[in-house]
C-alpha positions in Angstrom: -0.1 0.1 0.0 2.9 2.3 0.9 4.6 1.7 -2.4 1.3 2.3 -4.3 1.0 5.7 -2.5 4.6 6.3 -3.3 4.2 5.6 -7.0 1.2 7.8 -7.2 3.0 10.6 -5.5 5.8 10.3 -7.9 3.5 10.4 -10.8 1.9 13.6 -9.6 5.2 15.2 -9.3 6.7 14.0 -12.7 3.9 13.9 -15.1 4.2 17.5 -16.3 8.2 17.1 -16.9 7.5 13.8 -18.7 4.9 15.5 -21.3 7.1 18.4 -21.8 10.2 16.4 -22.5 8.1 14.3 -24.9 7.0 17.2 -26.8 10.7 18.2 -27.5 11.7 14.6 -28.1 9.4 14.0 -31.0 10.8 16.8 -33.3 14.5 16.3 -32.2 14.0 12.4 -32.6 12.7 12.8 -36.1 15.4 15.4 -37.1 18.3 13.6 -35.5 17.3 10.2 -37.2 17.1 12.2 -40.5 20.8 13.3 -39.7 21.9 10.0 -39.0 20.4 8.8 -42.4 17.7 6.8 -40.7 14.0 7.1 -41.1 12.0 9.4 -38.9 10.3 6.5 -37.7 13.3 4.8 -36.5 14.0 7.9 -34.4 10.6 7.6 -32.7 11.1 3.9 -32.1 14.4 4.9 -30.4 12.9 7.6 -28.4 10.2 5.2 -27.1 12.2 1.9 -26.3 15.5 3.3 -25.5 14.0 5.9 -23.3 11.7 3.6 -21.5 14.3 0.8 -21.0 16.8 3.3 -19.6 14.3 4.8 -17.2 13.6 1.5 -15.8 17.2 0.1 -15.5 19.3 3.1 -15.4 21.1 4.6 -12.4 20.1 8.2 -12.9 16.8 9.8 -11.8 17.2 12.4 -14.5 18.8 11.2 -17.8 16.6 11.1 -20.8 18.0 8.6 -23.4 17.4 8.7 -27.1 18.8 9.7 -30.6 21.4 12.4 -30.2 23.7 14.6 -32.1 26.8 13.1 -30.7 26.2 9.7 -32.4 24.6 11.2 -35.6 28.0 11.6 -37.2 29.2 7.9 -36.6 25.6 6.7 -37.6 25.4 8.6 -40.9 28.9 7.6 -42.0 27.9 3.9 -41.4 24.5 4.2 -43.0 25.9 5.7 -46.1 27.9 2.6 -46.8 25.9 0.0 -45.2 22.3 1.3 -45.4 19.9 2.6 -42.8 18.6 -0.9 -42.0 22.1 -1.8 -40.6 21.7 0.7 -37.7 19.5 -1.6 -35.7 22.3 -4.3 -35.6 24.6 -1.5 -34.8 22.5 -0.6 -31.8 22.2 -4.3 -30.5 26.1 -4.8 -30.7 27.0 -1.5 -29.2 24.4 -2.3 -26.3 26.1 -5.6 -25.8 29.5 -4.0 -25.5 28.3 -1.4 -23.1 26.9 -4.3 -21.1 30.0 -6.2 -21.0 32.0 -2.9 -20.0 29.5 -2.5 -17.2 30.1 -6.2 -16.0 33.7 -5.6 -16.1 33.5 -2.2 -14.4 35.4 -0.5 -17.1 33.8 2.8 -16.3 36.5 3.5 -14.0 38.9 3.7 -17.0 36.9 6.7 -18.3 39.6 9.0 -16.8 41.9 8.1 -19.4 39.6 9.8 -22.0 40.3 13.3 -21.6 37.9 16.2 -21.8 40.0 17.8 -24.5 39.5 15.0 -27.0 35.8 14.7 -26.1 35.4 18.4 -26.6 37.2 18.0 -30.1 35.1 15.1 -31.2 31.9 16.9 -30.2 33.0 20.1 -32.2 33.8 17.9 -35.3 30.4 16.2 -35.0 28.5 19.7 -34.6 30.3 20.8 -37.9 29.3 17.6 -39.6 25.7 18.0 -38.6 25.5 21.5 -39.4 27.2 21.3 -42.9 25.3 18.2 -43.8 22.2 20.3 -43.7 23.4 22.5 -46.5 21.2 20.9 -49.1 18.1 21.2 -47.0 18.9 24.8 -45.8 19.5 25.7 -49.6 16.8 23.7 -51.1 19.2 21.9 -53.4 18.1 18.5 -54.9 19.4 16.1 -57.5 23.4 16.5 -56.3 25.5 13.4 -56.5 26.2 11.7 -53.2 29.7 10.6 -52.2 31.0 8.3 -49.2 33.2 11.1 -47.9 31.4 14.0 -45.8 33.9 16.6 -47.3 33.1 15.5 -50.8 29.4 15.9 -50.3 29.9 19.4 -48.6 32.1 20.5 -51.7 29.3 19.2 -53.9 26.8 21.4 -51.9 28.9 24.5 -52.4 29.3 23.8 -56.2 25.6 23.6 -56.6 24.9 26.7 -54.5 23.9 28.5 -57.8 20.7 26.5 -57.7 19.6 27.4 -54.3 15.9 28.2 -53.4 15.3 31.6 -52.0 12.2 30.2 -50.1 14.2 27.5 -48.6 17.0 29.9 -47.4 14.5 32.4 -46.0 12.6 29.5 -44.2 15.7 28.2 -42.8 17.0 31.6 -41.5 13.5 32.5 -40.2 13.2 29.3 -38.1 16.8 29.2 -37.0 16.4 32.6 -35.7 13.3 31.6 -33.9 15.1 28.8 -32.1 17.9 31.1 -31.1 15.6 33.8 -29.9 13.7 31.3 -27.8 17.1 30.1 -26.3 18.1 33.6 -25.6 15.0 35.2 -24.3 12.4 32.4 -23.5 14.9 29.7 -22.3 12.2 27.9 -20.2 10.2 27.1 -23.5 12.1 24.8 -25.8 12.1 26.3 -29.3 11.5 22.9 -31.0 8.0 22.8 -29.4 7.1 25.9 -31.3 9.2 25.3 -34.6 7.8 21.9 -35.4 4.1 22.8 -35.4 4.7 26.2 -37.3 6.9 24.2 -39.8 4.2 21.5 -40.3 1.5 24.4 -40.8 3.9 26.1 -43.4 4.4 22.7 -45.1 0.6 22.0 -45.3 -0.1 25.6 -46.6 2.5 25.2 -49.3 1.4 21.7 -50.3 -2.2 23.1 -50.8 -0.7 25.9 -53.1 -2.0 28.5 -50.6 1.4 30.4 -50.6 3.3 31.8 -53.6 6.2 29.4 -53.2 7.2 25.7 -52.8 9.2 24.2 -50.2 10.6 20.6 -50.2 9.1 18.6 -47.3 10.0 15.6 -45.4 7.4 13.7 -47.5 9.7 13.9 -50.5 12.3 11.9 -48.7 10.1 9.5 -46.6 6.6 9.4 -48.1 5.4 6.7 -45.7 5.6 8.4 -42.4 3.2 6.8 -40.0 3.5 5.9 -36.4 5.0 2.3 -35.6 6.5 1.0 -32.4 8.2 -1.9 -34.1 10.2 -2.2 -37.3 11.5 -5.6 -38.1 15.4 -5.3 -37.8 17.8 -6.8 -40.2 19.9 -9.0 -37.9 23.5 -9.9 -39.0 27.0 -9.9 -37.7 30.3 -9.2 -39.7 33.5 -7.4 -39.1 32.3 -4.1 -40.6 30.2 -3.7 -37.2 33.1 -4.0 -34.7 34.8 -0.6 -34.9 31.6 1.5 -35.3 30.0 -0.6 -32.4 33.0 0.0 -30.3 33.0 3.9 -31.3 29.3 4.1 -30.4 29.6 2.4 -27.2 32.4 4.7 -26.1 30.7 7.9 -27.1 27.3 6.6 -25.7 29.1 5.8 -22.3 31.0 9.2 -22.3 27.9 11.3 -23.2 25.6 9.5 -20.8 28.0 9.6 -17.8 28.7 13.4 -18.7 24.9 14.1 -18.7 24.4 12.1 -15.5 27.2 14.1 -13.9 25.9 17.4 -14.9 22.3 16.4 -13.8 23.8 15.5 -10.3 25.3 19.0 -10.1 22.0 20.5 -10.9 20.0 18.4 -8.5 22.7 17.8 -5.6 22.2 14.0 -6.2 24.3 11.0 -7.1 23.8 8.4 -9.6 25.0 5.0 -9.9 27.6 4.7 -12.7 27.3 1.0 -13.1 23.5 0.9 -13.2 23.5 3.7 -15.7 25.8 1.9 -18.1 23.9 -1.1 -17.6 20.5 0.7 -18.3 22.2 2.3 -21.5 23.4 -1.1 -22.7 19.8 -2.6 -22.3 18.3 0.5 -23.8 20.4 0.1 -27.0 19.7 -3.5 -27.3 15.9 -2.9 -26.7 16.1 0.0 -29.6 17.9 -2.4 -32.0 15.6 -5.2 -31.4 12.5 -2.9 -32.0 14.2 -1.5 -35.3 15.5 1.7 -33.9 19.0 3.2 -33.8 21.7 3.5 -31.1 21.0 6.0 -28.4 22.6 7.8 -25.6 21.6 10.4 -22.9 20.8 13.7 -24.3 21.9 16.6 -22.2 19.5 19.1 -23.5 16.7 16.9 -22.7 18.0 15.8 -19.4 18.3 19.5 -18.5 14.8 20.2 -19.6 13.6 17.2 -17.5 15.2 18.9 -14.4 14.1 22.4 -15.1 10.6 21.2 -15.5 10.3 19.5 -12.1 11.5 16.0 -12.5 12.4 14.3 -9.3 12.6 10.7 -10.4 13.3 8.4 -13.3 9.5 8.0 -13.7 9.5 11.3 -15.6 11.7 9.7 -18.5 9.6 6.7 -18.6 6.2 9.0 -18.8 8.1 10.9 -21.6 8.6 7.7 -23.7 5.1 6.6 -23.2 4.0 10.1 -24.3 6.2 10.1 -27.4 4.3 6.8 -28.4 0.8 8.2 -27.8 1.4 11.5 -29.3 3.2 9.9 -32.5 0.3 7.5 -32.8 -2.0 10.5 -33.6 0.4 13.1 -35.0 3.5 11.7 -36.4 1.6 11.3 -39.9 1.8 15.2 -39.9 5.4 15.3 -39.8 5.6 14.4 -43.5 4.6 18.0 -44.0 7.5 19.7 -42.2 9.7 21.5 -44.8 13.3 20.2 -45.0 14.5 23.7 -44.4 12.9 23.8 -41.1 14.7 20.2 -40.4 17.8 21.9 -41.2 17.1 24.9 -38.8 16.5 22.4 -35.9 19.5 20.5 -36.6 21.8 23.4 -37.0 20.4 24.8 -33.8 21.5 21.3 -32.2 24.9 21.8 -33.6 25.3 25.0 -32.2 24.1 23.9 -28.8 26.7 21.1 -28.9 29.7 23.6 -29.2 30.7 24.3 -25.7 32.6 27.6 -26.5 33.6 28.4 -22.8 35.7 25.1 -22.8 37.8 26.3 -25.8 38.2 29.8 -24.4 39.4 28.3 -21.2 41.8 25.9 -22.9 43.0 29.0 -25.1 43.7 31.0 -21.9 45.3 28.2 -19.7 46.2 25.2 -21.7 47.1 25.6 -25.5 48.4 22.1 -25.9 45.0 20.6 -24.9 43.4 23.3 -27.2 45.5 22.1 -30.3 44.4 18.6 -29.2 41.0 19.4 -29.4 41.1 21.1 -32.8 43.2 18.3 -34.2 40.6 15.7 -33.2 37.9 18.2 -34.6 39.7 18.2 -38.1 40.2 14.4 -38.2 36.6 14.0 -37.2 35.5 16.2 -40.1 37.9 15.2 -42.7 38.2 11.5 -42.2 35.1 10.3 -40.1 33.8 10.4 -36.5 35.3 6.8 -35.7 38.8 7.7 -36.8 38.4 11.1 -35.0 37.6 9.7 -31.4 40.2 7.0 -31.8 42.8 9.7 -32.9 41.8 12.0 -30.1 42.0 9.4 -27.3 45.4 8.0 -28.8 46.9 11.4 -29.2 46.1 12.4 -25.6 47.4 9.0 -24.4 50.9 9.8 -26.2 51.0 13.4 -24.8 50.1 12.0 -21.2 53.0 9.5 -21.3 55.2 12.1 -22.7 54.3 14.6 -19.9 54.9 11.9 -17.3 58.1 10.8 -18.7 59.6 14.3 -17.9 59.2 13.4 -14.1 57.5 15.9 -11.8 59.7 17.2 -8.9 60.0 20.0 -6.3 63.5 21.3 -5.4 64.7 23.4 -2.6 68.2 24.7 -2.6 70.2 25.9 0.4 73.5 27.7 0.7 76.2 27.0 3.1 74.8 29.5 5.5 71.7 27.3 6.0 69.3 29.8 4.1 67.0 28.9 1.3 68.4 30.2 -1.9 65.8 29.0 -4.5 62.9 26.8 -5.2 62.3 24.9 -8.4 59.3 22.7 -9.3 57.9 21.2 -12.4 59.3 19.0 -15.0 62.4 20.7 -16.4 65.6 22.0 -14.5 67.8 24.4 -16.7 70.3 25.5 -14.1 71.1 25.2 -10.5 72.8 27.7 -8.2 76.4 26.3 -8.0 78.1 25.8 -4.5 74.8 25.3 -2.9 75.2 23.3 0.4 72.1 21.1 0.5 69.1 20.3 -1.8 66.0 18.8 -1.1 64.8 16.9 -4.0 61.0 15.7 -3.9 59.7 13.3 -6.4 56.1 13.7 -7.3 53.5 11.3 -8.2 54.8 8.3 -10.2 58.3 6.7 -10.0 58.3 4.0 -12.7 59.8 3.0 -15.9 58.1 5.9 -17.8 59.9 8.8 -15.9 62.7 7.2 -13.8 65.5 8.0 -16.5 64.4 11.5 -16.3 65.0 11.9 -12.6 68.2 10.1 -12.9 69.5 12.4 -15.6 68.9 15.5 -13.5 71.4 14.1 -10.9 73.8 13.3 -13.6 73.6 16.6 -15.4 72.4 19.3 -13.1 72.4 18.3 -9.5 76.0 17.9 -8.9 77.0 21.3 -7.3 75.8 20.5 -3.7 77.4 18.7 -0.9 74.2 17.2 0.6 71.3 15.6 -1.1 68.0 15.0 0.7 65.8 12.7 -1.5 62.2 13.1 -0.3 59.8 10.4 -1.4 56.6 11.3 0.6 54.9 12.3 -2.6 55.4 9.1 -4.6 52.2 7.3 -4.7 53.3 4.7 -7.2 56.6 2.9 -7.6 57.6 -0.1 -9.8 60.9 -2.3 -9.9 62.3 0.4 -12.4 61.5 3.2 -10.0 63.2 1.2 -7.0 66.3 0.7 -9.3 66.6 4.3 -10.1 66.7 5.1 -6.3 69.7 2.7 -6.1 71.3 4.4 -9.2 70.8 7.8 -7.5 72.4 6.7 -4.3 75.3 5.2 -6.0 75.9 8.2 -8.2 75.7 10.7 -5.4 78.2 8.5 -3.3 80.5 8.2 -6.2 80.6 12.1 -6.4 81.6 12.2 -2.7 78.2 13.6 -1.6 76.1 12.7 1.4 72.6 11.5 0.6 69.6 10.9 2.8 66.1 9.5 2.2 62.9 10.9 3.8 59.2 10.3 3.6 59.3 6.5 3.1 55.7 5.8 2.8 54.2 2.3 2.6 54.2 2.1 -1.2 58.0 3.2 -1.3 59.1 1.0 1.6 57.5 -2.2 -0.1 59.5 -1.7 -3.3 62.7 -0.7 -1.6 62.6 -3.6 0.8 65.2 -5.5 -1.2 67.1 -2.6 -2.2 70.9 -3.0 -0.8 71.6 0.7 -1.0 68.4 1.6 1.0 69.3 -1.2 3.5 72.6 0.3 4.0 71.6 3.8 4.4 68.9 2.6 6.8 71.6 0.9 8.9 73.8 4.2 8.7 70.8 6.1 10.1 70.3 8.2 6.9 66.7 7.2 6.2 64.3 9.7 8.1 60.5 9.8 8.5 60.5 13.4 8.1 62.6 15.8 6.0 63.0 18.2 8.9 64.7 15.5 10.9 67.3 15.1 7.9 67.7 18.8 8.0 68.3 19.1 11.6 71.1 16.2 11.4 72.7 18.5 8.8 72.8 21.5 11.2 69.7 23.4 9.9 67.6 25.4 12.4 64.1 24.0 12.1 
């Protein structure tokens, strides 16, 4: 009885947000399915089943799952070569991969996918979505189609002389409406207004009530009618593997980012593993019902929160409402002008570009900015799958290169026991000669990646002091190579007639140095200290 009352209360709290999100989901699902080179009905099927299953099994109370712009570039590239009917199988396989990743708890490795690569990929996909709409926005028809995105864009530019002024004006007006709603009436999603206005405009032109003609969705998909199931084409071959892995990666990233932002907006915490499981099951369900791959949609999730959602029941209500509304009104979407579809998709592309992140990188982290732009370029020029793999791979190389330099802090003291200089970072260009004592703190990792960098500093730069205090308190990971380089630093220092001391031996370091002969000898000679201050006091410093 208590659970029944609780469910009724949740329904009363969440039905408004569910209906509102459904009204936005329908035009966006239709438009994004078209952007993915799928049929509008496939987009609706995805919104219904992926959204419903994710709301039942997911770990976030607010994420709304369905067709998204982030996936449309990958899906369009695959559909162009393998046909739109192949997208259902792509959804099933990517869902299976996501489920496997959840079972193996691979979500913890998402930290190795940097934000700069994700932002670059998203920027590239935004350009693909926007530029793919040139033909719709300009009213161009009959142009040759190519496998490469760039070739299709160039074809559109070559045919720009045949543009329809009615299509251009319609596209401009509707895009302006969407942007104005975003700026001045942000609580009312522009798509709710643009879609009905576009349908009315299309009906009027089809009845020749206006002095111009517009191409409508009916010209591409003449049989648009509500369907909750489309028999999927089931197959399995090697052409699916890389796209499915890319879809799974992007789907997981977008879903986790959306859930994290939703947590920040609501001061809640989602279950990462449950959310991945829900996403995997949602994609499998979408594919089995004839839909396309799906992920959490940040814009719809934000709208869900802003319109009062408190529970995942809201997303479930939204999916059911998409089904009910589509049953009666989807047939009218065949009248929506292609120029209006273009306006909606270009607006989606604009919303995908997070300009503040690029400005922040420009001001504080140029290297990651260049990584983002390179990822975006490869995504646009080659394809989104290559783009995301390139971005993650390049970021990994740059991370290893940075780690290989070896992070450190250095305090230099003169013979009068005064601090002369402090140095920190990665590189050491010069050192005050004749310094009495240096305290060299190794930061973070000490392993095969960066051990040589630390040893080379002692060989090349740190040879002008009498005493060396090697501080290891900030080392949180050490492997055998790291332990060996400690031995080499001790031997090098002693061969140069220096006194060397070790401090801050935490359990991680102690375990790896247990069999180190030089460490054991220094310990026997009372030159290993728990605190750096104790070593400095031994050398006569006033602490």
